[in-house]
TIBALO-964212 format. One record per residue: residue in three letters; x, y, z of N, C-alpha, C in turn. Coordinates in Angstrom, 3 decimals, padded with zeros to 6 digits. Each point is the difference from the previous one (the first is absolute). Example, Ala and Ser with C-alpha at 12.3 -4.5 7.8 and 13.67 -1.06 7.14 Angstrom:
# residues 2
+------+----------+----------+----------+----------+----------+----------+----------+----------+----------+
: rest :      n_u :      n_v :      n_w :     ca_u :     ca_v :     ca_w :      c_u :      c_v :      c_w :
+------+----------+----------+----------+----------+----------+----------+----------+----------+----------+
:  Ala :  013.190 : -005.690 :  007.800 : -000.890 :  001.190 :  000.000 :  000.900 :  001.200 :  000.000 :
:  Ser : -000.350 :  001.050 : -000.720 :  000.820 :  001.190 :  000.060 : -000.770 :  001.090 :  000.730 :
+------+----------+----------+----------+----------+----------+----------+----------+----------+----------+
END
This chain:
# residues 162
+------+----------+----------+----------+----------+----------+----------+----------+----------+----------+
: rest :      n_u :      n_v :      n_w :     ca_u :     ca_v :     ca_w :      c_u :      c_v :      c_w :
+------+----------+----------+----------+----------+----------+----------+----------+----------+----------+
:  Met :  000.843 : -001.173 :  000.000 : -000.843 :  001.173 :  000.000 :  000.889 :  001.237 :  000.000 :
:  Ala : -000.241 :  000.919 : -000.884 :  000.811 :  001.205 : -000.116 : -000.165 :  000.857 :  001.252 :
:  Gly :  001.083 :  000.607 :  000.423 : -000.053 :  000.910 :  001.130 :  000.107 : -000.662 :  001.367 :
:  Val : -000.040 : -001.322 :  000.049 :  000.126 : -000.686 :  001.282 :  001.481 : -000.173 :  000.302 :
:  Pro :  000.463 :  000.506 :  001.147 :  001.422 : -000.122 :  000.309 :  000.382 : -001.448 :  000.270 :
:  Glu :  001.212 : -000.323 : -000.335 :  000.527 : -001.338 :  000.249 :  001.057 :  000.088 :  001.094 :
:  Pro :  000.048 : -000.998 :  000.858 :  001.076 : -000.007 :  001.000 :  001.324 : -000.343 : -000.668 :
:  Leu :  001.071 :  000.336 :  000.673 :  001.324 : -000.421 : -000.457 :  000.253 : -001.404 :  000.524 :
:  Arg :  000.594 : -000.830 : -000.821 :  000.466 : -001.306 :  000.465 :  001.485 : -000.047 : -000.329 :
:  Val :  000.793 :  000.634 :  000.892 :  001.435 :  000.149 : -000.243 :  000.843 : -000.877 :  000.917 :
:  Trp : -000.649 : -000.821 :  000.837 :  000.743 : -000.879 :  000.891 : -000.646 : -001.372 :  000.018 :
:  Arg :  000.837 : -001.033 : -000.026 : -000.482 : -001.384 :  000.106 :  001.132 : -000.891 :  000.471 :
:  Thr : -000.371 : -001.120 :  000.621 :  000.972 : -001.008 :  000.426 : -000.747 : -001.302 :  000.248 :
:  Val :  000.748 : -001.028 :  000.351 : -000.564 : -001.283 :  000.415 :  000.358 : -000.185 :  001.470 :
:  Val : -000.965 : -000.400 :  000.810 :  000.218 : -000.148 :  001.437 :  001.023 : -001.110 :  000.251 :
:  Pro :  001.171 :  000.360 :  000.565 :  001.034 : -001.012 :  000.269 : -000.306 : -000.757 :  001.296 :
:  Pro :  000.629 : -001.158 :  000.199 : -000.257 : -000.802 :  001.202 :  000.239 :  000.761 :  001.302 :
:  Glu :  001.024 :  000.856 :  000.027 :  000.321 :  000.693 :  001.255 : -001.050 :  001.028 :  000.417 :
:  Trp : -000.955 :  000.302 : -000.859 : -001.078 :  000.921 :  000.358 : -001.151 : -000.713 :  000.713 :
:  Ser :  000.063 : -001.324 :  000.113 : -001.078 : -000.760 :  000.642 :  000.256 : -000.115 :  001.497 :
:  Asp : -001.090 :  000.015 :  000.770 :  000.115 : -000.118 :  001.448 : -000.486 : -001.369 :  000.473 :
:  Tyr : -000.119 : -000.164 :  001.301 : -000.409 : -001.271 :  000.603 : -001.440 : -000.383 : -000.322 :
:  Asn : -000.781 :  000.922 : -000.572 : -001.361 : -000.317 : -000.443 : -000.042 : -000.454 : -001.457 :
:  Gly :  001.159 :  000.011 : -000.655 :  000.069 : -000.452 : -001.378 : -000.391 :  001.042 : -001.034 :
:  His : -000.056 :  001.262 :  000.421 : -000.281 :  001.055 : -000.969 :  000.923 :  001.191 :  000.237 :
:  Met : -000.067 :  000.974 : -000.884 :  000.903 :  001.143 :  000.045 : -000.109 :  000.689 :  001.358 :
:  Ser :  001.143 :  000.223 :  000.619 :  000.064 :  000.615 :  001.322 : -000.254 :  001.502 : -000.081 :
:  Glu : -000.541 :  000.520 :  001.058 : -000.416 :  001.400 :  000.085 :  001.079 :  000.987 : -000.448 :
:  Gly :  001.219 : -000.170 :  000.464 :  001.070 :  000.938 : -000.334 :  000.335 :  000.054 : -001.477 :
:  Trp : -000.179 : -001.119 : -000.695 :  000.333 : -000.043 : -001.422 : -000.983 :  000.796 : -000.843 :
:  Tyr : -001.219 :  000.194 :  000.496 : -000.921 :  000.890 : -000.704 :  000.590 :  001.409 : -000.034 :
:  Gly :  000.568 :  000.425 :  001.130 :  000.636 :  001.316 :  000.048 :  001.160 :  000.107 : -000.967 :
:  Val :  000.785 : -001.073 : -000.118 :  001.112 : -000.017 : -000.962 : -000.544 :  000.094 : -001.420 :
:  Ala : -001.028 : -000.780 : -000.300 : -000.595 :  000.026 : -001.337 : -000.531 :  001.393 : -000.334 :
:  Phe : -000.741 :  000.590 :  000.930 : -000.544 :  001.332 : -000.257 :  001.114 :  001.049 : -000.081 :
:  Gly :  001.045 : -000.138 :  000.796 :  001.141 :  000.915 : -000.094 :  000.664 : -000.088 : -001.359 :
:  Asp :  000.179 : -001.219 : -000.496 :  000.569 : -000.182 : -001.339 : -000.917 :  000.597 : -001.074 :
:  Ala : -001.308 : -000.165 :  000.184 : -000.961 :  000.571 : -000.958 :  000.061 :  001.526 :  000.021 :
:  Ser :  000.160 :  000.583 :  001.182 :  000.135 :  001.457 :  000.086 :  001.275 :  000.470 : -000.686 :
:  Asp :  001.094 : -000.744 :  000.191 :  001.245 :  000.347 : -000.691 : -000.181 : -000.056 : -001.519 :
:  Ala : -000.715 : -001.018 : -000.481 : -000.253 : -000.115 : -001.442 : -000.833 :  001.178 : -000.504 :
:  Leu : -000.978 :  000.424 :  000.789 : -000.789 :  001.185 : -000.367 :  000.905 :  001.221 : -000.095 :
:  Leu :  000.849 :  000.196 :  000.997 :  000.878 :  001.172 :  000.009 :  000.949 : -000.004 : -001.198 :
:  Ile :  000.549 : -001.155 : -000.328 :  000.860 : -000.111 : -001.179 : -000.790 :  000.357 : -001.254 :
:  His : -001.234 : -000.497 : -000.084 : -000.877 :  000.323 : -001.135 : -000.195 :  001.523 : -000.129 :
:  Leu : -000.029 :  000.682 :  001.139 : -000.214 :  001.455 :  000.005 :  001.277 :  000.801 : -000.246 :
:  Gly :  001.159 : -000.671 : -000.068 :  001.243 :  000.699 : -000.278 :  000.924 :  000.136 :  001.195 :
:  Phe : -000.267 : -000.757 :  001.051 :  000.808 :  000.040 :  001.214 :  001.062 : -001.088 : -000.085 :
:  Gly :  001.238 :  000.368 :  000.217 :  001.104 : -000.959 : -000.018 :  001.195 :  000.597 :  000.709 :
:  Ala :  001.146 : -000.650 : -000.127 :  001.205 :  000.447 :  000.699 :  000.375 :  001.434 : -000.371 :
:  Gly : -000.083 :  000.332 : -001.261 :  000.341 :  001.358 : -000.428 : -000.924 :  001.039 :  000.616 :
:  Tyr : -001.277 : -000.307 :  000.034 : -000.965 :  000.913 :  000.624 :  000.311 :  000.148 :  001.489 :
:  Arg :  000.221 : -001.125 :  000.684 :  000.293 :  000.037 :  001.446 :  001.233 :  000.851 :  000.287 :
:  Asp :  001.051 : -000.190 : -000.777 :  001.227 :  000.757 :  000.220 : -000.222 :  001.502 : -000.195 :
:  Ala : -000.795 :  000.358 : -000.982 : -000.178 :  001.411 : -000.336 : -001.116 :  000.689 :  000.789 :
:  His : -001.079 : -000.748 :  000.338 : -001.198 :  000.688 :  000.492 : -000.571 : -000.513 :  001.317 :
:  Gly :  000.273 : -001.218 :  000.376 : -000.581 : -000.512 :  001.231 : -000.581 : -001.385 : -000.189 :
:  Thr : -000.799 : -000.413 :  000.963 : -000.510 : -001.358 :  000.020 : -001.468 : -000.011 :  000.394 :
:  Ile : -000.527 : -001.183 :  000.159 : -001.395 : -000.173 :  000.399 : -000.021 : -000.813 :  001.290 :
:  Tyr : -000.741 :  000.479 :  000.973 : -000.237 : -000.729 :  001.246 : -001.473 : -000.410 :  000.035 :
:  Thr : -000.266 : -001.189 :  000.489 : -001.387 : -000.393 :  000.267 : -000.344 :  000.493 :  001.393 :
:  Ala : -001.033 :  000.833 :  000.094 : -000.394 :  000.598 :  001.276 : -001.093 : -000.807 :  000.690 :
:  Glu : -000.828 : -000.665 : -000.790 : -001.118 : -000.745 :  000.574 : -000.386 : -001.101 : -000.970 :
:  Thr : -000.406 : -001.139 :  000.551 : -000.443 : -001.096 : -000.850 : -001.022 : -000.843 :  000.738 :
:  Arg : -000.878 : -000.600 : -000.751 : -000.988 : -000.925 :  000.555 : -000.123 : -001.178 : -000.950 :
:  Ile :  000.215 : -001.206 :  000.532 : -000.124 : -001.225 : -000.786 : -001.238 : -000.749 :  000.469 :
:  Arg : -000.783 : -000.467 : -000.962 : -001.139 : -000.869 :  000.297 :  000.320 : -001.382 : -000.580 :
:  Phe : -000.132 : -001.016 :  000.845 :  000.255 : -001.380 : -000.404 : -001.356 : -000.644 : -000.285 :
:  Leu : -000.237 : -000.390 : -001.256 : -001.327 : -000.448 : -000.403 : -000.099 : -001.496 : -000.246 :
:  Arg :  001.039 : -000.588 : -000.601 :  000.016 : -001.437 : -000.291 :  001.419 : -000.511 :  000.109 :
:  Glu :  000.132 : -001.285 :  000.214 :  001.316 : -000.624 :  000.100 :  000.695 : -000.035 : -001.366 :
:  Val :  001.322 :  000.092 :  000.058 :  000.832 : -000.135 : -001.193 :  001.039 : -001.063 :  000.313 :
:  His :  000.212 : -000.915 : -000.933 :  000.883 : -001.132 :  000.253 :  001.262 :  000.067 : -000.863 :
:  Glu :  001.014 : -000.727 :  000.454 :  001.252 : -000.130 : -000.729 : -000.279 : -000.360 : -001.459 :
:  Gly :  000.739 :  000.635 : -000.898 : -000.120 : -000.281 : -001.428 : -001.055 :  000.832 : -000.716 :
:  Ala : -000.821 :  000.741 :  000.761 : -001.011 :  000.843 : -000.654 :  000.697 :  001.137 : -000.743 :
:  Ala : -000.483 :  000.291 : -001.185 :  000.470 :  001.169 : -000.747 : -000.778 :  001.197 :  000.525 :
:  Ile :  000.707 :  000.957 :  000.600 : -000.674 :  001.166 :  000.554 :  000.453 :  001.258 : -000.723 :
:  Ser : -000.897 :  000.966 : -000.046 :  000.279 :  001.297 : -000.609 : -000.871 :  001.026 :  000.705 :
:  Thr :  000.275 :  001.254 : -000.271 : -000.842 :  001.043 :  000.569 : -000.623 :  000.834 : -001.108 :
:  Asp : -001.278 :  000.292 :  000.195 : -000.656 :  001.049 : -000.766 :  000.147 :  001.249 :  000.851 :
:  Thr :  000.638 :  001.017 : -000.541 :  000.365 :  001.183 :  000.767 : -000.729 :  001.223 : -000.521 :
:  Trp : -000.575 :  000.729 :  000.931 : -000.711 :  001.236 : -000.301 :  000.685 :  001.142 :  000.750 :
:  Leu :  000.222 :  001.107 : -000.667 :  000.469 :  001.205 :  000.674 : -001.253 :  000.837 :  000.258 :
:  Leu : -000.508 : -000.093 :  001.226 : -001.277 :  000.625 :  000.345 :  000.100 :  001.514 :  000.106 :
:  Gly :  001.199 :  000.491 :  000.245 :  000.179 :  001.437 :  000.107 :  001.474 :  000.344 :  000.038 :
:  Ala :  000.302 :  001.234 : -000.381 :  001.371 :  000.505 :  000.058 : -000.068 :  001.506 :  000.105 :
:  Asp :  000.932 :  000.546 :  000.753 :  000.213 :  001.444 : -000.006 :  001.507 :  000.225 :  000.005 :
:  Ala :  000.431 :  001.195 :  000.276 :  001.425 :  000.318 : -000.103 :  000.876 : -000.873 :  000.893 :
:  Lys : -000.559 : -000.479 :  001.144 :  000.818 : -000.702 :  000.983 : -000.483 : -001.402 :  000.338 :
:  Arg : -001.179 : -000.402 : -000.474 : -000.588 : -001.263 :  000.460 : -000.520 : -000.856 : -001.148 :
:  Leu :  000.010 : -001.323 :  000.252 : -000.586 : -000.985 : -000.900 : -000.925 : -000.885 :  000.834 :
:  His : -001.235 : -000.169 : -000.457 : -000.977 : -000.876 :  000.658 : -000.188 : -001.208 : -000.924 :
:  Val :  000.452 : -001.167 :  000.465 :  000.100 : -001.189 : -000.847 : -000.916 : -001.102 :  000.518 :
:  Leu : -000.604 : -000.724 : -000.932 : -000.777 : -001.194 :  000.322 :  000.514 : -001.151 : -000.855 :
:  His :  000.412 : -001.079 :  000.676 :  000.417 : -001.228 : -000.677 : -001.039 : -001.086 :  000.284 :
:  Leu : -000.380 : -000.736 : -001.027 : -000.806 : -001.206 :  000.144 :  000.902 : -001.170 : -000.340 :
:  Leu :  000.220 : -000.906 :  000.947 :  000.843 : -001.166 : -000.248 : -000.855 : -001.084 : -000.637 :
:  Ile :  000.404 : -000.413 : -001.183 : -000.728 : -000.976 : -000.810 :  000.822 : -001.288 : -000.045 :
:  Ala : -000.659 : -001.150 :  000.163 :  000.691 : -001.293 : -000.070 : -000.541 : -000.800 : -001.179 :
:  Asp :  000.916 : -000.501 : -000.822 : -000.332 : -000.885 : -001.119 : -001.086 :  000.575 : -000.903 :
:  Asp :  000.021 :  001.306 : -000.203 : -000.922 :  000.706 : -000.902 : -001.467 : -000.119 :  000.385 :
:  Asp : -000.303 : -000.424 :  001.235 : -001.364 :  000.073 :  000.526 : -000.292 :  001.485 :  000.199 :
:  Pro : -001.074 :  000.529 : -000.552 : -000.232 :  001.444 :  000.096 : -000.292 :  000.503 :  001.416 :
:  Glu : -000.377 : -000.894 :  000.911 : -000.268 :  000.416 :  001.379 :  001.316 :  000.104 :  000.762 :
:  Pro :  000.276 :  001.139 :  000.625 :  001.268 :  000.143 :  000.712 :  000.075 : -000.915 :  001.223 :
:  Val :  001.212 : -000.440 :  000.289 :  000.245 : -000.797 :  001.203 :  000.389 :  000.908 :  001.154 :
:  Ser :  000.412 :  001.216 : -000.321 :  000.407 :  000.968 :  001.009 : -000.017 :  001.380 : -000.649 :
:  Thr : -000.109 :  001.027 :  000.831 :  000.108 :  001.371 : -000.496 :  000.929 :  000.774 :  000.918 :
:  Gln :  000.635 :  001.017 : -000.555 :  000.794 :  000.919 :  000.797 : -000.275 :  001.409 : -000.493 :
:  Glu : -000.254 :  000.872 :  000.942 : -000.138 :  001.418 : -000.291 :  001.123 :  000.711 :  000.745 :
:  Ser :  000.652 :  000.939 : -000.661 :  001.093 :  000.700 :  000.675 :  000.044 :  001.469 : -000.385 :
:  Met :  000.584 :  000.766 :  000.907 :  000.303 :  001.404 : -000.242 :  001.512 :  000.122 :  000.026 :
:  Met :  000.551 :  000.512 : -001.094 :  001.441 :  000.144 : -000.133 :  000.344 :  001.482 : -000.069 :
:  Leu :  001.145 :  000.336 :  000.566 :  000.452 :  001.390 :  000.038 :  001.327 :  000.155 : -000.743 :
:  His :  000.134 :  001.096 : -000.735 :  001.262 :  000.325 : -000.645 :  000.883 :  000.692 :  001.027 :
:  Val :  001.214 : -000.499 :  000.164 :  000.915 :  000.500 :  001.027 :  001.335 :  000.352 : -000.643 :
:  Ala :  000.487 :  001.183 :  000.323 :  001.324 :  000.436 : -000.444 :  000.801 :  000.397 :  001.236 :
:  His :  001.302 :  000.002 : -000.126 :  000.842 :  000.420 :  001.113 :  000.142 :  001.512 : -000.027 :
:  Gly : -000.307 :  000.622 :  001.138 :  000.151 :  001.443 :  000.129 :  001.463 :  000.389 : -000.018 :
:  Thr :  000.256 :  001.266 :  000.032 :  001.381 :  000.501 : -000.029 :  000.806 : -000.498 :  001.191 :
:  Asp : -000.688 : -000.346 :  001.104 :  000.705 : -000.533 :  001.169 :  000.089 : -001.528 : -000.030 :
:  Gly : -000.477 : -000.620 : -001.096 :  000.052 : -001.449 : -000.146 : -001.186 : -000.738 :  000.585 :
:  Thr : -000.905 :  000.715 :  000.644 : -001.178 : -000.616 :  000.605 : -001.050 : -000.286 : -001.070 :
:  Pro : -000.558 : -001.206 : -000.001 : -001.061 : -000.292 : -000.972 : -001.234 :  000.866 :  000.269 :
:  Arg : -000.529 :  000.565 : -001.077 : -001.192 :  000.846 :  000.107 : -000.937 : -000.300 : -001.165 :
:  Val : -001.286 : -000.003 :  000.291 : -000.996 : -000.153 : -001.054 :  000.080 :  001.232 : -000.894 :
:  Gly :  000.062 : -000.242 : -001.304 :  000.089 :  001.096 : -000.954 : -000.561 : -000.418 : -001.340 :
:  Pro : -000.156 :  000.940 : -000.909 : -000.621 : -000.294 : -001.290 :  000.843 : -000.917 : -000.885 :
:  Met : -000.707 : -000.813 : -000.769 :  000.640 : -000.874 : -000.976 :  000.560 :  000.836 : -001.141 :
:  Ala :  001.025 : -000.517 : -000.643 :  000.589 :  000.638 : -001.179 : -000.466 : -000.767 : -001.243 :
:  Glu :  000.381 :  000.514 : -001.149 : -000.323 : -000.669 : -001.263 :  000.962 : -001.158 : -000.223 :
:  Pro : -000.406 : -001.054 : -000.635 : -001.303 : -000.239 : -000.626 : -001.033 : -000.585 :  000.962 :
:  Leu :  000.418 : -000.285 :  001.234 : -000.892 : -000.661 :  000.952 : -001.280 :  000.800 :  000.227 :
:  Ser :  000.122 :  001.300 :  000.167 : -001.156 :  000.842 :  000.300 : -001.069 : -000.080 : -001.095 :
:  Thr :  000.389 :  000.292 : -001.216 : -000.967 : -000.013 : -001.103 : -000.552 : -001.397 : -000.239 :
:  Asn :  000.847 : -000.997 :  000.022 : -000.471 : -001.371 : -000.235 : -000.994 : -000.437 :  001.065 :
:  Ala :  000.257 :  000.341 :  001.260 : -000.912 : -000.366 :  001.082 : -001.335 :  000.729 : -000.146 :
:  Leu :  000.051 :  001.282 : -000.279 : -001.238 :  000.762 : -000.151 : -000.825 : -000.509 : -001.180 :
:  Glu :  000.660 : -000.339 : -001.100 : -000.720 : -000.514 : -001.174 : -000.621 : -001.367 :  000.274 :
:  Leu :  000.721 : -000.885 :  000.677 : -000.557 : -001.314 :  000.302 : -001.148 :  000.130 :  000.996 :
:  Ala :  000.151 :  000.844 :  001.007 : -001.087 :  000.212 :  000.958 : -001.239 :  000.551 : -000.705 :
:  Ala :  000.192 :  000.904 : -000.948 : -001.141 :  000.537 : -000.756 : -000.660 : -001.095 : -000.828 :
:  Ala :  000.806 : -000.876 : -000.595 : -000.555 : -001.106 : -000.788 : -000.785 : -000.969 :  000.873 :
:  His :  000.440 : -000.180 :  001.249 : -000.668 : -000.925 :  000.919 : -001.087 :  000.679 :  000.837 :
:  Ala : -000.200 :  001.305 : -000.177 : -000.951 :  000.761 :  000.822 : -001.446 : -000.435 : -000.182 :
:  His : -000.298 : -000.672 : -001.091 : -001.385 : -000.378 : -000.275 : -000.375 : -001.346 :  000.612 :
:  Leu :  000.932 : -000.611 :  000.698 : -000.269 : -001.269 :  000.670 : -001.033 :  000.209 :  001.101 :
:  Asp : -001.011 : -000.850 :  000.016 : -000.916 : -000.016 :  001.136 :  000.759 : -000.657 :  001.145 :
:  Leu :  000.248 :  000.761 :  001.041 :  000.810 : -000.514 :  001.100 : -000.714 : -001.121 :  000.739 :
:  Pro :  000.715 : -001.077 :  000.280 : -000.582 : -001.061 :  000.819 : -000.361 :  000.547 :  001.377 :
:  Asp : -000.974 : -000.618 :  000.657 : -000.481 :  000.521 :  001.280 :  001.038 : -000.055 :  001.115 :
:  Tyr :  001.069 : -000.754 : -000.164 :  001.012 : -000.115 :  001.044 :  001.108 :  001.052 : -000.109 :
:  Val :  000.040 :  000.755 : -001.077 :  001.053 :  000.996 : -000.177 : -000.181 :  001.129 :  001.017 :
:  Gly :  001.096 :  000.341 :  000.647 : -000.013 :  001.104 :  000.952 : -000.392 : -000.385 :  001.418 :
:  Leu : -000.276 : -001.285 :  000.220 : -000.397 : -000.438 :  001.335 :  001.198 : -000.526 :  000.767 :
:  Gly : -000.110 :  000.008 :  001.299 :  001.034 : -000.557 :  000.854 : -000.379 : -001.408 :  000.430 :
:  Val :  000.689 : -000.487 :  000.986 : -000.287 : -001.319 :  000.568 : -001.280 :  000.084 :  000.811 :
:  Arg : -000.821 : -001.013 : -000.119 : -001.264 : -000.042 :  000.754 :  000.279 : -000.040 :  001.503 :
:  Thr : -000.923 :  000.540 :  000.762 :  000.103 : -000.072 :  001.453 : -001.010 : -000.992 :  000.537 :
:  Leu :  000.189 : -000.415 :  001.233 : -000.940 : -000.911 :  000.649 : -001.081 :  000.754 :  000.763 :
:  Arg :  000.017 :  001.309 : -000.044 : -001.007 :  000.788 :  000.705 : -001.051 :  000.493 : -000.945 :
+------+----------+----------+----------+----------+----------+----------+----------+----------+----------+
END
């Protein structure tokens, strides 16, 4: 359908044996590794790399929320459908859907807020505006993904028992 934004699928791997836990499925910490790798792939897609880091700064993840929806087992082919839900001069709001074996239903999701950080004149890391090409590429991708109907879980925190 014309005009419908598509997610990026710039990261994929196969679940190795060492990612399995005593329950026989992917361990909690490895989801964070997978999503971290997917975020790195997104940043590279946007023009972030060693040269950019040396000249302009880096990206820190300030907040993240992972939802575990279904088990993933050793040998599964996993990938992420990645949406850039928003971007401004200093921030990236990212949503990853972890997909296993091309089943369209995600096995896990991660939402994160990332900050652009540069070293101040005193060497202290400080949040500051992105430089080119990262800035324009992020704003353009966020605009392309702006028409996504946000899932009901976006922007929520961990549930409480009260």
